[in-house]
C-alpha positions in Angstrom: 48.1 143.3 -7.1 46.1 141.4 -4.4 44.7 142.6 -1.7 44.0 139.8 0.7 41.8 141.0 4.0 41.0 137.8 6.5 37.0 137.6 7.8 36.4 138.6 11.2 39.7 137.8 12.2 39.9 137.8 16.2 36.2 136.2 16.2 37.2 133.4 13.7 40.6 132.4 15.6 38.0 131.7 18.6 35.8 129.9 16.9 39.1 127.8 15.5 39.6 127.4 19.2 36.2 126.9 20.2 34.5 125.0 17.4 31.3 124.6 19.6 31.0 128.8 19.3 30.4 128.4 15.0 27.1 130.1 13.8 26.9 132.0 17.2 27.3 136.2 17.6 30.6 135.6 18.9 31.9 139.2 20.0 35.8 139.9 21.0 36.6 142.9 23.3 36.8 144.7 26.2 37.5 143.5 29.3 35.5 146.3 31.5 32.7 148.7 30.8 34.9 150.6 28.7 35.5 148.0 26.3 35.2 148.3 22.9 34.2 145.9 20.4 38.0 144.3 18.3 36.0 141.9 16.4 32.6 140.3 15.8 31.3 137.4 13.6 29.2 137.8 10.8 26.5 136.3 12.9 26.6 139.6 15.6 27.3 141.7 12.5 23.9 140.7 11.6 22.5 142.8 15.0 24.5 146.2 13.9 27.6 145.0 16.3 30.6 146.4 14.3 34.3 146.9 15.4 35.2 149.8 17.7 31.4 149.8 19.0 31.5 150.2 22.8 31.1 146.6 24.2 27.7 148.2 26.1 26.1 149.1 23.1 27.1 145.8 21.8 25.4 143.9 24.3 22.1 146.3 23.8 21.9 145.2 20.0 23.1 141.5 20.5 22.0 140.5 24.4 22.6 136.8 23.0 26.4 137.2 22.1 29.4 135.5 23.4 31.4 138.0 24.9 35.6 136.9 24.9 38.6 138.8 25.9 40.5 139.4 23.4 43.7 136.7 23.0 46.7 139.2 20.9 49.2 136.3 21.5 47.7 133.8 19.6 46.4 136.5 16.8 50.0 137.4 15.6 50.9 133.9 16.1 48.2 133.1 13.5 49.0 135.8 11.5 52.7 135.0 10.7 51.7 131.9 9.7 49.3 133.2 7.4 51.6 135.9 6.4 54.3 133.0 5.7 51.3 131.5 3.1 51.7 134.9 1.4 56.0 135.8 1.0 55.2 131.4 -0.6 54.0 132.8 -3.1 55.3 136.2 -3.7 58.0 137.7 -1.6 56.6 141.1 -2.7 54.3 141.3 0.5 53.0 144.0 2.4 51.1 143.7 5.6 48.8 146.3 6.6 47.5 145.0 10.3 47.3 141.4 11.6 44.6 140.8 9.4 45.3 142.1 6.7 48.4 142.6 3.2 48.8 143.2 -0.4 50.5 140.9 -2.7 52.1 141.7 -6.1 52.6 138.6 -7.7 53.1 140.3 -11.2 56.2 137.5 -11.2 54.7 134.5 -10.2 52.3 133.4 -12.9 54.8 131.2 -14.2 54.7 129.0 -11.0 51.1 129.6 -9.9 49.2 131.1 -13.0 47.0 133.7 -13.5 46.6 136.4 -10.8 43.1 135.2 -10.2 44.5 131.4 -9.7 46.6 132.8 -7.3 44.2 134.5 -5.4 42.5 131.5 -5.2 44.9 129.5 -4.2 45.9 131.9 -0.9 41.9 131.4 -0.4 42.7 127.5 -0.3 46.0 126.9 1.6 44.7 129.6 4.1 41.4 127.9 4.8 43.3 124.1 4.9 46.3 125.0 6.8 44.6 127.8 9.0 41.1 126.8 9.0 40.3 130.7 9.1 38.5 132.2 5.4 39.5 135.1 3.9 38.6 137.4 0.9 40.4 138.5 -2.0 40.4 141.4 -4.4 42.1 141.2 -7.3 42.7 144.6 -9.2 45.5 146.6 -11.6 46.4 149.0 -8.5 45.8 148.4 -4.6 43.2 150.8 -3.9 40.8 148.8 -6.7 41.9 145.7 -5.1 41.4 146.5 -1.6 38.1 147.8 -3.1 37.5 144.4 -4.2 38.3 142.5 -1.0 35.9 144.8 0.9 33.3 143.7 -1.8 34.2 140.5 -1.7 33.1 139.3 1.8 32.7 136.9 3.3 35.0 134.5 2.1 34.9 135.8 -2.3 36.9 137.2 -4.6 36.5 140.0 -6.3 38.8 140.4 -10.0 38.6 144.1 -11.6 40.4 143.5 -15.0 42.4 146.8 -16.2 40.1 147.0 -19.4 36.9 146.8 -16.7 38.9 149.2 -14.4 36.7 152.4 -14.5 33.3 150.6 -15.2 34.1 149.1 -11.6 35.1 152.3 -10.3 32.7 155.4 -11.2 29.7 154.2 -10.0 30.8 153.7 -6.3 29.8 156.3 -4.2 32.8 158.8 -3.3 32.8 157.7 0.3 34.4 154.6 -1.2 38.0 156.4 -2.5 41.0 155.5 -0.1 41.2 159.0 2.1 38.1 160.6 1.7 36.2 160.0 5.3 32.7 161.6 6.1 34.2 165.3 6.7 35.6 165.1 3.2 32.6 163.2 1.4 30.5 166.3 3.1 32.5 168.3 0.9 32.2 166.3 -2.3 28.2 165.8 -2.3 28.3 169.6 -1.4 30.0 170.3 -4.5 27.5 167.5 -6.3 30.1 164.9 -6.2 28.5 161.8 -5.2 30.1 159.3 -7.5 34.0 157.7 -7.4 33.4 159.5 -11.8 31.5 162.5 -10.8 34.8 163.3 -9.0 37.3 161.7 -11.5 35.4 164.2 -13.7 35.0 167.2 -11.8 37.4 170.2 -12.5 40.6 169.9 -10.7 41.1 173.4 -10.0 37.4 172.9 -8.3 38.3 170.0 -6.0 41.4 172.3 -5.5 39.5 175.1 -4.1 37.3 173.2 -2.3 40.1 170.5 -0.5 43.3 171.8 -0.9 46.5 171.1 -3.6 47.6 167.3 -2.1 44.3 165.7 -1.2 42.8 167.3 -5.0 45.5 165.7 -7.0 45.1 162.5 -4.9 41.4 162.0 -5.0 41.2 163.3 -8.5 43.9 160.4 -9.2 42.7 157.7 -7.8 38.9 158.8 -9.0 40.2 158.1 -12.7 42.1 154.9 -12.0 45.4 156.2 -11.6 47.6 154.7 -8.5 51.3 154.6 -8.7 52.0 153.0 -5.7 53.9 149.8 -5.3 53.6 147.1 -3.3 56.9 147.5 -0.4 58.0 144.6 1.7 59.3 145.7 4.7 57.2 147.6 6.4 59.7 149.6 9.0 58.2 149.6 12.4 57.8 153.3 13.8 56.8 152.1 17.3 55.9 150.0 20.2 53.0 150.5 22.3 50.1 149.8 24.6 47.6 151.6 26.6 45.0 151.2 29.4 41.3 152.4 29.3 40.1 152.4 33.0 36.8 151.3 33.9 36.2 154.0 36.1 38.0 157.5 36.0 41.2 157.3 38.4 43.0 159.3 40.2 44.6 157.1 42.6 48.8 157.5 41.9 49.6 153.7 43.4 46.9 152.5 40.5 48.5 154.1 37.8 52.0 153.7 38.7 51.1 150.0 39.1 49.7 150.2 35.5 52.6 152.5 34.0 54.8 149.4 35.2 52.7 146.8 33.8 52.5 149.3 30.1 56.5 149.4 30.5 57.0 145.5 30.9 54.4 144.8 27.5 56.3 147.2 25.9 59.7 146.3 26.5 58.9 142.7 26.0 57.1 143.7 22.6 60.8 145.2 21.6 62.9 142.6 22.9 60.6 139.9 20.7 60.5 141.9 17.6 64.4 142.6 17.9 63.9 146.3 18.7 65.5 149.0 21.1 64.1 152.3 20.9 65.4 156.1 22.8 61.9 157.8 23.1 59.9 157.0 25.6 56.2 158.5 24.6 53.4 159.0 27.6 50.1 159.4 27.2 47.0 160.9 28.9 43.2 160.6 28.7 41.3 162.8 31.1 38.0 162.1 32.3 36.9 165.1 29.7 38.6 163.3 26.7 41.1 166.0 26.7 44.7 164.0 25.4 48.1 165.0 26.1 51.2 162.9 25.7 55.0 164.2 26.7 58.5 162.6 25.1 61.6 162.0 26.8 64.3 160.5 24.6 67.7 158.5 26.4 71.2 158.8 25.7 70.8 155.6 23.9 68.3 153.1 23.0 66.9 150.7 25.6 64.3 147.4 25.9 64.2 146.8 29.0 61.3 147.6 31.5 63.0 148.8 34.3 64.5 151.4 31.9 61.4 152.3 30.0 59.3 152.8 33.4 61.8 154.9 35.2 61.2 157.2 31.7 57.9 156.7 31.8 56.7 157.8 35.3 59.1 161.3 35.4 57.8 162.0 32.0 54.4 161.3 33.4 54.4 162.9 36.7 55.7 166.1 34.5 52.1 166.4 32.7 49.6 165.0 35.0 47.2 167.8 36.2 46.7 165.2 39.5 43.1 164.8 38.5 41.2 161.9 37.2 42.4 160.3 34.3 40.4 158.0 31.9 43.1 156.2 29.9 47.0 156.4 30.1 49.7 154.6 27.3 53.4 154.0 27.1 55.2 154.0 23.5 59.0 153.3 22.4 60.1 155.0 19.4 63.0 155.9 17.4 63.3 152.4 17.3 67.0 150.6 16.1 67.6 147.1 16.0 68.3 145.9 19.4 72.0 145.4 18.8 72.8 148.3 18.3 75.8 150.4 20.2 75.2 151.9 23.4 77.7 154.3 25.2 78.0 152.3 28.9 78.7 154.4 32.2 80.3 152.8 34.9 77.6 151.9 37.3 75.0 151.0 34.4 73.5 148.2 35.3 71.2 148.1 32.1 73.3 145.0 30.9 72.2 142.8 33.7 68.3 143.7 33.9 67.7 143.2 30.2 70.0 139.5 31.1 67.3 139.2 33.9 64.3 140.4 32.1 65.1 138.3 28.8 65.4 135.1 31.0 61.7 135.9 32.4 60.8 135.7 28.6 61.7 132.9 28.4 59.7 132.0 30.9 57.0 133.3 30.4 56.7 132.5 26.8 56.9 128.8 27.8 54.9 128.8 31.4 52.4 131.8 30.5 52.7 135.2 31.4 51.1 134.4 34.8 53.8 132.9 36.4 56.4 136.0 36.5 55.7 139.3 37.3 57.1 142.2 39.2 55.8 142.1 43.1 54.3 145.1 42.8 51.9 143.5 40.2 51.0 140.0 41.6 47.6 141.4 42.9 45.1 141.3 39.8 45.6 144.9 38.0 42.7 146.8 39.6 39.7 148.3 37.9 40.1 146.5 34.7 43.0 147.9 33.6 45.1 145.8 31.3 46.6 145.6 28.1 44.3 146.7 25.2 46.0 146.9 21.6 45.5 149.6 19.5 46.0 147.2 16.5 42.2 145.9 15.8 41.1 144.3 12.9 38.1 145.3 11.3 35.1 144.7 10.1 37.1 142.2 7.6 
């Protein structure tokens, strides 16, 4: 198994576009006062800047950082080119996000050599063809391969042969186990289990009493080097969404309506581009006190039309909004099917006309940019810094 993880992906793509930034602390994130760091170059990380950190904190830690807004279209395009490289080496590729994937290279040895040679080939091709660096973990299991890539950063390879799997794994801290967060790690430490090896040696009954049966079996198996998971080449999309965090809490209905319209358009456009339509629209609200509520509505048939998504979004939002300031709103399309799935038509149904119009708009914006064509109510700049901020951000890769 190979786990390939791009190094500071979003920031590296920005530096590739602007070579004069090479060697400088680059931070991608925001926009707005409540924006968060999506990616930070290693020069910025030297100051303590990390992914998901508030931008205000990042500025405090690194006043000279070059702050750039994210350009997700470029990141998705670059990710697709990188995944194409992976698929040319093995058909067994399982993307985890835009910037990382598992590769099963068991059957690629006759063409490309040993797993280590293939890992080196991946790094060289990504560097030569995309001008970016990646780190690769090579191991018999997915779990240990992912551990290896994290410890190979930046721009390196860690190889863990089967014969040395436990030698590599057991000295690591318990937090290294896949699925162990801060709370679980604290429970394990209270039991005196501070290393992976200690978890592997612990009685399963003790783990079961502290963590429950499912978590106990999972952690004990991984700690012992057992991981039966295999690369799943096709990851079916479960939902497509977008959300906005306002710079200031917003209670103005017109502002919220504009934001929901923009988000509905973004979600529908992404669905059309990916070849999906969805039956269920989910609306999310986060209030000023961080309470988060959501409401879903299911349509008679799947849709990829922004007009239909927005109408359903607005109705669902009206049913749950408490007429108090909100911090964040989001729209998500779920129950995805292929966009060509049969649809029950009504006599007065004009959805197909709107779909054709929106697809024509897609072609125009793809060629000339998203600012050229949009709903009339969005001709003014989105107020309060509202805008699309994707949920899928690259990590500290």
